[in-house]
Structure formats: structure tokens, C-alpha cells
C-alpha positions as CSV (number, residue, x, y, z in Angstrom):
1,X,-146.0,12.7,31.8
2,X,-142.3,12.0,31.3
3,X,-140.3,9.7,33.6
4,X,-136.9,10.6,32.2
5,X,-134.4,11.8,34.7
6,X,-131.3,13.8,33.7
7,X,-128.0,13.7,35.6
8,X,-125.0,15.9,34.9
9,X,-121.9,14.3,36.4
10,X,-118.3,15.7,36.5
11,X,-115.4,13.3,36.6
12,X,-117.3,10.5,35.2
13,X,-114.4,8.8,33.3
14,X,-112.8,7.1,36.2
15,X,-113.0,6.0,39.9
16,X,-116.2,6.6,41.8
17,X,-117.4,9.0,39.1
18,X,-117.4,6.3,36.5
19,X,-119.1,3.9,39.0
20,X,-121.9,6.4,39.6
21,X,-122.3,6.9,35.9
22,X,-122.6,3.2,35.2
23,X,-125.1,2.8,38.0
24,X,-127.2,5.8,36.8
25,X,-127.2,4.3,33.3
26,X,-128.2,0.9,34.6
27,X,-131.3,2.5,36.2
28,X,-132.3,3.9,32.8
29,X,-131.3,7.5,33.5
30,X,-129.8,10.0,31.0
31,X,-126.3,11.1,31.8
32,X,-124.1,13.9,30.7
33,X,-120.5,13.1,31.8
34,X,-118.0,16.0,31.8
35,X,-114.4,14.8,32.1
36,X,-111.0,15.4,30.6
37,X,-111.5,12.3,28.5
38,X,-114.3,10.0,27.4
39,X,-114.7,6.5,28.8
40,X,-115.3,3.4,26.7
41,X,-116.3,1.6,29.9
42,X,-119.0,4.2,30.7
43,X,-120.2,4.1,27.1
44,X,-120.6,0.3,27.3
45,X,-123.1,0.8,30.2
46,X,-125.5,2.8,28.1
47,X,-128.5,1.0,26.6
48,X,-128.5,3.4,23.6
49,X,-126.3,6.2,22.3
50,X,-128.9,8.8,23.3
51,X,-128.7,7.7,27.0
52,X,-125.1,9.0,27.5
53,X,-123.4,12.2,26.4
54,X,-119.7,12.5,27.1
55,X,-117.9,15.8,26.9
56,X,-114.1,16.0,26.9
57,X,-113.8,19.2,28.9
58,X,-111.0,20.4,31.2
59,X,-112.7,21.8,34.3
60,X,-109.6,23.8,34.9
61,X,-110.8,26.0,32.1
62,X,-113.8,27.2,34.2
63,X,-115.1,29.8,31.8
64,X,-115.3,27.4,28.9
65,X,-116.9,24.6,31.0
66,X,-119.5,26.9,32.5
67,X,-120.4,28.5,29.2
68,X,-120.7,25.1,27.5
69,X,-123.0,23.8,30.2
70,X,-125.1,26.9,30.3
71,X,-125.7,26.9,26.6
72,X,-126.6,23.2,26.6
73,X,-129.0,23.5,29.4
74,X,-130.8,26.5,27.8
75,X,-131.3,24.4,24.7
76,X,-133.3,21.8,26.6
77,X,-137.0,21.5,26.9
78,X,-138.0,21.3,30.6
79,X,-141.0,19.3,29.8
80,X,-138.8,16.4,28.6
81,X,-137.5,15.7,32.1
82,X,-139.0,14.5,35.3
83,X,-136.0,15.8,37.3
84,X,-132.6,17.2,36.8
85,X,-129.5,16.7,39.0
86,X,-125.9,18.1,39.0
87,X,-123.3,15.9,40.7
88,X,-120.0,17.8,41.3
89,X,-117.6,14.9,41.7
90,X,-114.4,15.9,39.9
91,X,-111.4,16.9,42.0
92,X,-107.6,16.7,42.0
93,X,-104.9,16.4,44.6
94,X,-101.8,18.3,43.6
95,X,-98.3,17.4,44.7
96,X,-98.5,16.1,48.2
97,X,-96.2,18.7,49.9
98,X,-96.4,21.6,52.3
99,X,-97.8,24.8,50.9
100,X,-94.3,26.3,51.0
101,X,-93.2,23.7,48.4
102,X,-96.3,23.7,46.2
103,X,-96.0,25.1,42.7
104,X,-98.4,28.0,42.1
105,X,-99.7,26.3,38.9
106,X,-100.5,23.1,40.8
107,X,-102.3,25.1,43.5
108,X,-104.3,27.1,41.0
109,X,-105.4,24.0,39.1
110,X,-106.5,22.2,42.3
111,X,-108.6,25.1,43.4
112,X,-110.1,25.6,39.9
113,X,-111.1,22.0,39.4
114,X,-112.0,21.4,43.1
115,X,-113.8,24.6,43.9
116,X,-114.1,27.2,41.2
117,X,-115.5,24.8,38.6
118,X,-118.2,23.3,41.0
119,X,-119.3,26.8,42.0
120,X,-119.4,28.0,38.3
121,X,-121.2,24.9,37.1
122,X,-123.7,25.1,40.0
123,X,-124.3,28.8,39.2
124,X,-125.1,28.2,35.5
125,X,-127.1,25.1,36.4
126,X,-129.3,27.0,38.7
127,X,-129.6,30.0,36.4
128,X,-130.5,28.0,33.3
129,X,-133.1,25.9,35.1
130,X,-134.5,28.7,37.3
131,X,-137.9,28.5,35.6
132,X,-138.1,24.7,35.7
133,X,-140.7,23.4,38.0
134,X,-139.4,19.8,38.2
135,X,-137.3,18.7,41.2
136,X,-133.7,20.0,40.9
137,X,-130.8,18.8,43.0
138,X,-127.1,19.6,43.4
139,X,-124.9,17.0,45.1
140,X,-121.3,18.0,45.9
141,X,-118.9,15.1,46.5
142,X,-117.0,16.7,49.4
143,X,-114.6,15.1,51.8
144,X,-113.9,14.7,55.5
145,X,-110.7,16.6,54.7
146,X,-112.8,19.6,54.1
147,X,-113.9,19.4,57.8
148,X,-110.6,18.7,59.4
149,X,-107.0,19.9,58.6
150,X,-104.2,17.8,57.3
151,X,-100.6,18.7,56.7
152,X,-99.5,18.8,53.0
153,X,-103.2,18.8,51.9
154,X,-103.8,22.6,52.1
155,X,-105.2,22.9,48.5
156,X,-107.5,19.8,48.7
157,X,-108.8,20.6,52.2
158,X,-109.4,24.2,51.2
159,X,-111.3,23.2,48.0
160,X,-113.5,20.9,49.9
161,X,-114.1,23.3,52.8
162,X,-115.0,25.9,50.2
163,X,-117.4,23.5,48.6
164,X,-119.2,23.0,51.9
165,X,-119.4,26.8,52.5
166,X,-120.8,27.7,49.1
167,X,-123.4,24.8,49.4
168,X,-124.6,26.4,52.6
169,X,-125.0,29.8,50.9
170,X,-126.8,28.3,47.9
171,X,-129.2,26.4,50.1
172,X,-130.3,29.7,51.7
173,X,-130.7,31.3,48.3
174,X,-132.7,28.5,46.8
175,X,-135.0,28.3,49.8
176,X,-136.6,31.6,48.9
177,X,-137.6,30.4,45.4
178,X,-140.9,28.7,44.6
179,X,-139.1,25.9,42.8
180,X,-135.6,26.2,44.3
181,X,-133.0,23.4,44.1
182,X,-132.0,21.3,47.0
183,X,-128.2,21.1,47.6
184,X,-126.1,18.7,49.7
185,X,-122.3,18.6,50.2
186,X,-121.7,14.9,51.0
187,X,-118.5,13.2,52.3
188,X,-118.4,9.8,50.7
189,X,-116.0,8.0,53.1
190,X,-112.6,6.6,52.2
191,X,-112.5,5.0,48.8
192,X,-110.0,2.8,47.0
193,X,-109.2,5.1,44.1
194,X,-106.1,6.5,42.4
195,X,-106.2,9.3,44.8
196,X,-105.8,6.9,47.7
197,X,-102.8,5.3,45.9
198,X,-101.3,8.8,45.6
199,X,-101.7,9.5,49.3
200,X,-100.3,6.2,50.6
201,X,-97.3,6.3,48.3
202,X,-96.4,9.8,49.3
203,X,-93.1,10.6,50.9
204,X,-93.4,10.4,54.7
205,X,-91.1,13.4,55.2
206,X,-93.6,15.6,53.2
207,X,-96.8,13.9,54.4
208,X,-96.9,13.0,58.1
209,X,-100.2,11.1,57.7
210,X,-99.0,8.6,55.1
211,X,-99.0,5.8,57.7
212,X,-102.7,6.3,58.4
213,X,-103.6,5.9,54.7
214,X,-101.4,2.8,54.4
215,X,-103.2,1.4,57.4
216,X,-106.6,2.0,55.9
217,X,-105.6,0.0,52.8
218,X,-103.8,-2.8,54.6
219,X,-106.8,-3.1,57.1
220,X,-109.3,-3.4,54.3
221,X,-111.1,-0.3,55.4
222,X,-111.5,1.3,52.0
223,X,-114.8,1.1,50.1
224,X,-114.7,0.1,46.4
225,X,-115.7,2.9,43.9
226,X,-118.9,1.0,43.2
227,X,-119.8,0.6,46.9
228,X,-119.1,4.3,47.6
229,X,-120.9,5.4,44.4
230,X,-124.0,3.5,45.4
231,X,-124.1,5.1,48.9
232,X,-123.7,8.6,47.3
233,X,-126.5,8.0,44.8
234,X,-128.7,6.6,47.5
235,X,-128.4,9.9,49.3
236,X,-130.1,11.6,46.4
237,X,-133.2,9.3,46.9
238,X,-133.6,10.3,50.6
239,X,-136.9,12.1,51.4
240,X,-134.9,14.5,53.6
241,X,-132.3,15.4,50.9
242,X,-131.2,19.0,51.4
243,X,-132.4,19.1,55.0
244,X,-128.8,18.8,56.2
245,X,-126.7,20.6,53.7
246,X,-123.4,19.2,55.1
247,X,-123.5,15.4,55.4
248,X,-121.5,12.3,55.5
249,X,-122.5,8.8,54.2
250,X,-121.2,7.3,57.4
251,X,-123.9,9.2,59.3
252,X,-126.7,7.2,57.7
């Protein structure tokens, strides 16, 4: 019986996504990383070329990304894998500004990458593996901002709130299947990434909460990408994974 575990990870070329990819590779798992660019740092963590596949794929082009993933999954032999997991990690913050000042193109891209793409990838993942009998999991990297409003963050908050909502729906759908997938939408806490730099350097006139984000950084309250990634991956190993569809690492 195979002991190979397959992980599909979006946004694996930087930040917490890359940290999770490196940790998965270190544990001997096979990783498909889907990001706008490949990462030499991620490649260096692979024990062999076959352990890591990197796709350069713009998740803003949802149709192409979903079609590519669906075709690839259908080409696999289910008996080669002990489990399969999709981690929807990628997301973007558009210009930090009130909705009235946000360019339509920026709004559209944020919602496509942050919500439409995860939904589409989850859909093709579940469809292509519907007959697989091995454990199947979907882990959405959500955010506390999907659960509470913040000025000048309408696009990001909406994308994460939508991610939580569709996860609840999918959990109900998969519960009726004999080998349905488990899904969790998990908030990873506050992490010292480029996104945090963007938030704490925003104009105070456009972003009233900028002081809070500066305080988190100055007070040393941000987790490193590696620390946060380890907590997120540990959630996948929980015996009760999927029991609470909406979760937060800080609740553990």
C-alpha cells in the first residue's frame, strides 16, 4: 500500500505559502505549487525533482487555472496516493483605500484570486477526485478579516468572508457522499509577510487601522511565515479536521 501523500498548494512561491511548501517537502510529501512564478527556494527543499511540481499560473485567469488542474488530476492514478489535499492559500490585497476610490480592475483581480479561484479549484478538485476512496481534504487559508469588517479592506474582507461561506456549503455537500472530502476555512493569525508591510505602510488618511498594524509589528506580535505555516499544517493532522468548518489557529 502506498504511503505517498499529494498536496496542491496555491501561492507557494512566497511568504507562508512557501514556508508550508518547504515543510511539506521536508516531510517527504509530493507538492504541486501553483503560483505566478516558480521559486528556487522551494525547489531547493525538494529531495528529488519528482517531489515538486511548480506551475507558473495566474490565478486571476480562473478558467485556465481550473481547467489545467482538472486535466492534471484526471490524469492521475488514485492508487498511487494515500491521500490528497488542496490548500487554497493565495490571496491579494488591492490598493488600500475606501471602495469609492478603488479601481474596478483591482477589485476584480482581488476577488478572482481571493474567492473565485479557490471556489473554482475546489470544484474541479472535488469533481476530479469524486471516485477516489482515499482521504481528501480542502484547507482554505482564511482570515480574521473575513469575520469582522475593516475600513479600506472591503475587497479582502469580502473575499475571505466568501471563502468561509462556500466552505460551509461544500461541507454540507460532501457529507452526503460515501467518500466525501473534509473542508476547513482556517484563519492563521497575524503573520509577518509582505501583506503586513503593505498594511502598516498605508496612508493613515485612507486606512484608519494602520496604527493597529504598526503596533503588532513593533510589539513583536507577528508570527513568522514558518511558525504560522506549521500551525496551519498541524490543523490538517487533527483527528477532528472538518468538524468545525470555520476555525482559527488561535483557538487550538
